[in-house]
C-alpha positions in Angstrom: -27.6 19.4 5.7 -25.0 20.9 8.0 -23.7 17.7 9.6 -20.2 17.0 10.9 -17.2 19.3 11.3 -16.7 20.3 7.7 -13.3 20.2 5.9 -10.1 20.6 7.9 -6.5 20.7 6.8 -3.8 20.9 9.5 -0.3 21.9 8.3 -0.6 19.9 5.1 2.5 19.7 2.9 3.0 17.8 -0.3 6.4 17.3 -1.9 7.3 15.6 -5.2 10.5 14.4 -6.7 11.0 15.7 -10.3 14.1 14.7 -12.2 16.1 14.5 -9.0 14.8 17.8 -7.7 12.4 18.2 -4.7 9.3 20.2 -5.6 7.1 21.7 -2.8 3.6 21.6 -4.2 2.1 22.6 -0.8 3.8 24.0 2.4 2.0 23.7 5.7 -1.5 24.6 4.5 -4.0 24.9 7.4 -7.7 25.5 6.5 -11.1 25.0 8.1 -14.3 25.1 6.0 -17.2 25.1 8.5 -20.2 22.8 8.0 -22.6 24.1 5.3 -20.1 26.8 4.1 -18.9 27.5 0.5 -15.2 28.2 0.3 -13.4 29.2 -2.9 -9.8 28.5 -3.7 -8.2 30.9 -6.2 -4.6 31.4 -7.3 -2.2 31.1 -10.2 -1.5 27.8 -12.0 0.8 25.7 -10.0 -0.2 27.1 -6.6 -1.5 23.7 -5.3 -5.3 24.1 -5.8 -5.6 20.8 -7.6 -3.2 19.1 -5.2 -5.5 20.2 -2.3 -8.5 18.8 -4.2 -6.7 15.4 -4.9 -5.7 15.2 -1.2 -9.3 15.9 -0.1 -10.7 13.3 -2.4 -8.2 10.6 -1.2 -6.5 10.4 -4.6 -3.2 11.4 -3.0 -1.7 11.5 0.5 0.2 14.4 2.1 3.9 14.3 2.8 3.1 15.7 6.3 0.1 17.1 8.1 -3.5 15.7 8.2 -6.9 16.2 6.5 -10.4 15.3 7.7 -13.8 15.5 6.1 -16.4 15.6 8.9 -13.9 13.8 11.1 -13.1 11.0 8.7 -10.1 10.5 6.5 -10.7 11.4 2.8 -10.5 7.7 1.8 -13.1 6.7 4.4 -15.4 9.6 3.6 -15.3 8.7 -0.1 -16.0 5.0 0.6 -19.0 6.1 2.8 -20.4 8.1 -0.1 -20.0 11.3 1.9 -18.3 13.2 -0.9 -19.4 14.4 -4.3 -17.2 16.0 -7.1 -17.8 17.8 -10.4 -14.9 18.8 -12.7 -14.6 21.3 -15.6 -15.0 18.4 -18.0 -18.4 16.9 -17.3 -17.0 13.5 -18.2 -20.4 12.0 -19.0 -20.6 8.5 -20.5 -21.9 9.1 -24.0 -23.9 5.9 -24.2 -25.7 6.4 -21.0 -28.8 8.6 -20.7 -28.9 11.7 -18.5 -30.7 9.6 -15.8 -28.2 6.8 -16.1 -25.2 9.2 -15.9 -26.6 10.7 -12.7 -27.0 7.2 -11.2 -23.4 6.2 -11.9 -22.1 6.9 -8.4 -24.8 4.6 -7.0 -23.7 1.8 -9.3 -20.1 2.3 -8.2 -21.1 2.2 -4.5 -23.3 -0.9 -5.1 -26.5 0.9 -4.2 -29.9 0.0 -5.8 -30.5 2.5 -8.6 -34.2 1.7 -8.7 -34.6 2.4 -5.0 -33.2 5.9 -5.7 -35.4 6.7 -8.7 -37.3 9.4 -7.0 -34.1 11.0 -5.7 -32.7 11.1 -9.2 -35.9 12.7 -10.5 -35.8 15.3 -7.7 -32.2 16.1 -8.6 -32.9 16.5 -12.3 -35.7 18.8 -11.3 -33.4 20.7 -9.0 -30.8 21.4 -11.7 -33.4 22.3 -14.3 -33.3 19.1 -16.4 -36.8 17.7 -15.9 -37.9 16.2 -19.2 -34.4 15.4 -20.3 -34.1 12.1 -18.4 -33.7 9.9 -21.5 -31.5 12.3 -23.5 -27.9 11.3 -24.3 -25.0 13.7 -23.5 -24.5 14.4 -27.2 -27.9 15.9 -27.4 -27.2 18.5 -24.7 -25.6 21.9 -24.6 -22.4 22.4 -22.6 -24.3 24.1 -19.8 -26.8 21.2 -19.6 -24.0 18.7 -19.5 -22.5 20.5 -16.5 -25.9 20.4 -14.8 -25.9 16.6 -15.2 -22.4 16.5 -13.7 -23.6 18.5 -10.7 -26.7 16.3 -10.3 -24.4 13.2 -10.4 -22.2 14.8 -7.7 -25.2 15.2 -5.5 -26.9 11.8 -6.0 -25.4 10.2 -2.9 -26.6 13.2 -0.8 -22.9 14.1 -0.1 -22.2 16.1 3.0 -19.0 17.5 1.4 -18.9 18.7 -2.2 -15.9 19.5 -4.3 -16.1 21.6 -7.5 -13.0 21.9 -9.8 -13.6 24.8 -12.3 -17.1 23.3 -13.1 -18.0 26.2 -15.4 -14.5 27.0 -16.7 -15.3 25.9 -20.3 -18.5 28.0 -20.6 -18.8 31.5 -22.0 -19.1 34.4 -19.6 -22.9 34.8 -20.0 -23.7 31.2 -19.4 -21.1 31.0 -16.6 -22.9 33.7 -14.7 -26.2 32.0 -15.2 -24.7 28.8 -13.9 -23.3 30.6 -10.9 -26.8 31.8 -9.9 -28.1 28.2 -10.4 -25.2 26.7 -8.4 -25.9 29.1 -5.5 -29.5 28.0 -5.5 -28.6 24.3 -5.5 -26.0 24.8 -2.8 -28.4 26.7 -0.6 -31.0 23.9 -1.0 -28.6 21.0 -0.3 -26.5 22.7 2.5 -23.4 20.6 1.5 -20.0 21.9 2.8 -18.5 23.0 -0.5 -14.9 23.7 -1.7 -14.8 25.4 -5.1 -11.6 25.7 -7.1 -11.8 28.6 -9.6 -9.7 31.0 -11.7 -12.6 33.5 -11.8 -12.5 36.3 -9.3 -16.1 37.3 -9.9 -17.2 33.7 -9.6 -15.4 33.4 -6.2 -16.9 36.6 -4.9 -20.4 35.7 -6.1 -20.5 32.2 -4.7 -18.3 32.0 -1.6 -18.6 32.7 2.1 -14.8 32.8 2.2 -12.1 33.0 -0.4 -8.6 31.5 0.0 -6.0 33.2 -2.1 -3.1 30.9 -2.9 0.5 31.7 -3.7 2.9 29.4 -5.6 6.4 28.1 -5.3 5.7 26.7 -2.8 1.9 26.4 -2.7 0.6 28.2 0.4 -2.2 30.4 1.6 -1.5 34.1 0.9 -4.7 35.6 2.2 -8.1 34.6 3.5 -11.0 37.0 2.6 -14.4 36.7 4.2 -17.3 37.6 1.9 -20.1 39.4 3.9 -22.5 39.9 1.0 -26.1 39.0 1.7 -27.7 35.9 0.2 -29.4 35.0 -2.0 -27.2 36.9 -4.4 -28.7 37.9 -7.8 -27.4 39.5 -11.0 -27.5 43.0 -9.5 -24.7 41.9 -7.1 -22.2 42.0 -10.0 -22.6 45.8 -10.1 -22.6 46.3 -6.4 -19.7 48.5 -5.1 -19.1 46.0 -2.3 -18.7 43.3 -4.9 -16.1 45.3 -6.8 -14.2 46.2 -3.6 -13.8 42.4 -2.9 -12.7 41.8 -6.5 -10.0 44.5 -6.1 -8.9 43.0 -2.8 -8.5 39.6 -4.4 -6.7 41.0 -7.4 -4.3 42.9 -5.2 -3.6 39.8 -3.2 -2.9 37.8 -6.4 -0.7 40.5 -7.8 1.3 40.6 -4.6 2.3 37.0 -5.0 
């Protein structure tokens, strides 16, 4: 799946009024995420990462500039079921089974859940949850709940996927395991993906391109292309090229 023109931001700014004071959350951010790519946003708290995500999801509008997802406005893309999103908090409905939680976006869009039963089964197999269809969220581990959230984000076959610190609450060992799983899932689906993360190693392992953000005002400080081969496995975490990219990101963050 490499349809459309990807994610594009053209000189996007977002200003807020706070107690009579103008706050620049973003200043003229221009960004292009090619179809089928995985781009990571990294930066300090308050640099505008979440603001970019909200704008891309149509939950907010820019003060100036424009955004497009495969040529559509964020609101139109969301209504068309073109987007999927997973957050740090899996936010599963505790009274619904794994299968029913994955089906939730279909309910919201008014699609027949029964007609998508095979799709849901495929997704649960894809994220490694085959056999847990009837389980409730309270019966799952944190990593398993995040797998459900990712399957839910993929159930409408989104062309554009947004991930906001999806593994931020997990321990380092489980987080690396989930990074490997997410890479596999992304490579199989081909969705254009924008990942917000605070983890330098996570950004290097997963991304084709890393956008380092600076704050006050939120802006792009540096763009780093990741030329590591895929698929990447655990050995990549010890590769000198991997560590060189980590240092480059850390230096860019320290410089801002």
